[in-house]
C-alpha positions in Angstrom: 3.9 24.3 225.2 6.3 27.2 225.4 4.4 29.9 223.4 6.0 33.3 222.8 2.9 35.4 223.2 4.9 38.6 223.0 6.2 37.7 219.6 2.7 36.7 218.5 1.4 40.2 219.6 4.3 41.8 217.7 3.7 39.7 214.6 0.0 40.5 214.8 0.7 44.2 214.8 3.0 43.8 211.8 0.4 41.8 210.0 -2.1 44.6 210.7 0.2 47.2 209.3 0.7 45.1 206.2 -2.9 44.2 205.7 -5.1 47.3 206.1 -7.7 45.6 204.0 -8.8 44.0 207.3 -10.8 47.2 207.9 -12.7 46.8 204.7 -15.5 44.5 206.1 -16.4 47.3 208.5 -17.6 49.3 205.5 -19.7 46.5 204.2 -21.1 45.9 207.7 -22.2 49.6 207.8 -23.9 49.2 204.3 -25.6 46.0 205.4 -26.9 47.6 208.6 -28.2 50.6 206.6 -30.0 48.1 204.3 -31.5 46.4 207.3 -32.7 49.7 208.7 -34.4 50.5 205.4 -36.1 47.0 205.5 -37.3 47.7 209.1 -38.6 51.1 208.0 -40.6 49.5 205.2 -42.0 47.0 207.7 -43.1 49.8 210.0 -44.7 51.6 207.0 -46.5 48.5 205.9 -47.7 48.0 209.5 -49.5 51.4 209.4 -50.6 51.0 205.8 -52.5 47.8 206.8 -54.4 49.9 209.3 -52.7 48.6 212.4 -52.0 50.9 215.4 -50.4 50.4 218.8 -53.5 51.3 220.6 -54.1 50.6 224.3 -54.1 46.8 224.9 -52.6 46.2 221.5 -50.9 43.1 222.9 -54.3 41.4 222.9 -54.7 41.8 219.2 -53.6 38.5 217.6 -53.0 40.1 214.2 -50.7 42.7 215.6 -48.8 40.1 217.6 -48.5 37.8 214.6 -47.2 40.7 212.5 -44.6 41.7 215.0 -43.4 38.1 215.7 -43.2 37.3 212.0 -41.2 40.3 210.9 -39.2 40.2 214.2 -38.0 36.7 213.4 -37.2 37.8 209.8 -35.2 40.8 211.0 -33.4 38.7 213.6 -32.4 36.2 211.0 -31.2 39.0 208.7 -29.2 40.5 211.5 -27.6 37.1 212.2 -26.9 36.7 208.5 -25.2 40.1 208.3 -23.0 39.2 211.3 -22.1 35.8 209.8 -21.3 37.4 206.4 -18.9 39.9 208.0 -17.3 37.2 210.1 -16.9 35.1 206.9 -15.1 38.0 205.3 -12.8 38.3 208.3 -12.1 34.5 208.3 -10.9 34.8 204.7 -8.7 37.9 205.3 -7.3 36.9 208.7 -6.2 33.4 207.5 -4.2 34.8 204.6 -2.8 37.7 206.6 -1.2 35.4 209.2 -0.3 32.5 207.0 0.7 34.2 203.7 1.5 37.7 205.2 -0.8 39.3 202.6 -4.5 39.3 202.3 -6.4 40.5 199.2 -9.9 41.6 198.4 -10.5 38.2 196.7 -9.7 36.5 200.0 -12.4 38.6 201.7 -15.0 37.6 199.1 -13.8 34.0 199.2 -14.4 34.0 203.0 -17.8 35.6 202.4 -18.7 32.8 199.9 -17.3 29.8 201.7 -17.9 30.6 205.4 -21.0 32.8 205.8 -23.6 30.0 205.9 -21.8 27.6 208.2 -21.2 30.6 210.6 -24.9 31.4 210.3 -25.8 27.9 211.3 -23.4 28.0 214.2 -25.0 31.2 215.5 -28.5 29.7 215.1 -27.3 26.7 217.2 -26.0 29.0 219.9 -29.2 30.9 220.0 -31.3 27.7 220.2 -29.1 26.3 222.9 -29.9 29.4 225.0 -33.5 29.9 224.1 -35.0 26.4 224.0 -34.0 25.2 227.5 -35.0 28.6 229.1 -38.3 28.5 227.3 -38.9 24.9 228.5 -38.1 25.8 232.1 -40.3 28.9 231.9 -43.2 26.9 230.5 -42.9 24.3 233.3 -43.0 27.1 235.9 -46.1 28.6 234.2 -47.9 25.2 234.2 -46.9 24.7 237.9 -48.4 28.1 238.8 -51.6 27.2 237.0 -51.8 24.0 239.0 -50.7 25.4 242.4 -49.2 28.7 243.5 -46.9 27.1 246.1 -45.7 24.6 243.6 -45.1 27.3 241.1 -43.1 29.4 243.5 -41.0 26.3 244.4 -40.3 25.4 240.8 -39.6 29.0 239.9 -36.8 29.1 242.6 -35.4 25.7 241.6 -35.6 26.2 237.8 -34.3 29.8 238.3 -31.2 28.6 239.9 -30.9 25.7 237.4 -31.3 28.3 234.6 -28.6 30.5 236.0 -26.2 27.6 236.3 -27.1 26.5 232.7 -26.4 30.0 231.3 -23.0 30.2 233.2 -22.0 26.8 231.8 -23.2 27.8 228.3 -21.2 31.1 228.5 -18.1 29.2 229.5 -18.5 26.8 226.5 -19.0 29.7 224.1 -16.1 31.6 225.5 -13.5 28.8 225.6 -14.9 26.0 223.5 -15.6 28.4 220.6 -12.4 30.4 221.1 -10.6 29.1 217.9 -13.7 28.3 215.9 -12.9 30.9 213.2 -9.2 29.8 212.7 -10.3 26.2 212.6 -13.0 26.9 210.0 -10.5 28.8 207.9 -8.1 25.8 207.9 -10.5 22.9 207.6 -13.3 24.5 205.5 -15.9 22.4 207.3 -19.4 22.7 206.0 -21.2 21.2 209.0 -21.9 23.6 211.9 -22.1 20.7 214.3 -18.8 19.2 213.1 -17.2 22.6 213.4 -18.4 23.1 216.9 -17.3 19.6 218.0 -13.8 20.2 216.4 -13.5 23.6 218.2 -14.5 22.2 221.6 -12.2 19.2 221.1 -9.3 21.5 220.3 -9.9 23.5 223.5 -10.0 20.3 225.6 -6.7 19.2 224.1 -5.0 22.6 224.2 -6.5 24.5 227.1 -3.3 26.3 227.8 -3.3 27.7 224.3 -6.9 29.0 225.0 -6.8 30.4 228.5 -3.6 32.5 228.2 -4.6 34.2 224.9 -8.1 34.7 226.3 -6.6 36.3 229.4 -4.3 38.5 227.3 -7.3 39.6 225.1 -9.4 40.4 228.1 -6.5 42.2 229.8 -5.9 44.4 226.7 -9.6 45.2 226.3 -9.9 46.0 230.0 -7.0 48.5 229.7 -8.7 50.1 226.7 -11.9 50.3 228.7 -10.3 51.9 231.7 -8.6 54.5 229.5 -11.9 55.2 227.8 -13.7 55.6 231.1 -10.9 57.9 232.4 -11.1 60.1 229.3 -14.9 60.3 229.5 -14.9 61.0 233.3 -14.7 64.8 233.1 -17.7 64.9 230.7 -19.7 62.9 233.2 -18.9 65.3 236.0 -19.3 68.5 233.9 -21.8 67.8 231.1 -20.9 71.0 229.4 -17.6 69.4 228.5 -19.2 66.8 226.2 -18.7 68.9 223.1 -15.1 69.5 224.0 -14.6 65.7 224.5 -16.1 64.7 221.2 -12.7 64.5 219.3 -11.4 62.3 222.2 -14.5 60.0 221.9 -13.9 59.7 218.1 -10.2 58.9 218.7 -11.1 56.4 221.3 -13.6 54.7 218.9 -10.9 54.5 216.2 -8.4 53.1 218.7 -10.9 50.4 219.7 -11.4 49.4 216.1 -7.7 49.1 215.6 -7.2 47.1 218.8 -10.0 44.8 217.9 -8.4 44.1 214.5 -5.1 43.5 216.2 -6.5 41.1 218.6 -8.3 39.1 215.9 -5.0 38.7 214.1 -3.5 37.7 217.5 -6.1 35.0 217.8 -5.3 33.6 214.3 -1.5 33.8 215.0 -2.0 31.9 218.3 -3.6 29.1 216.3 -1.3 29.0 213.2 2.0 30.3 214.6 2.2 29.2 218.2 5.6 27.8 217.7 7.0 31.1 216.5 10.6 31.8 217.7 11.4 35.0 215.9 10.0 37.5 213.5 
């Protein structure tokens, strides 16, 4: 497939200039995170109100451990829900920006309504795919140590290598197999997380060239931004007194990273929807 990636990058930039609403979900993400911080603060307050304290050897107190685990899981789920809701907003906006050339606030809220919970389930599946096998391997190693120290050491080495290999494979699946998950979701409006994952992975298998090249372009652009950022911050690392002088540059760099991220998200959607583009 002869894809004009230069034109797609140019179209993505034009789409960004025509759809500044793409930055609006950032405001809601900030508000959601502030709300989460308030909830965590209330949990901490309740912790001390109930008479708990992180005294020495607190980790042997089953009530404290249960409290931390319970609210830790709730906070994690809330954080995942926040991330999913923001991504849902982006799915609605990005689809209309690249296919209709104009995204509206109603598209953002439509994305929030239609895509949040399927994205939430996808993220839960990703977390479980990472945690469950690692937990099982760690449990087997612990049981082996209880039975025999040499057996435990042997299994720890074997399962350790197996775990590293599993994480590498999982990272590759998430990086490439999920590459067009959001554009696919915006087009198909699948409600099943499993069906969405399968469709995304299948698309990657059938169109790997359309995945690896945009992935490399995205990584390359982000790497350039990272190098420039490191170069700008280098004087402040050598001479800490320059930190205050460099603050405006840090702010400018942060703003640029936000703009580039939005541009690359549009580029991702354009690669999926407009890969046969010939001119702008």
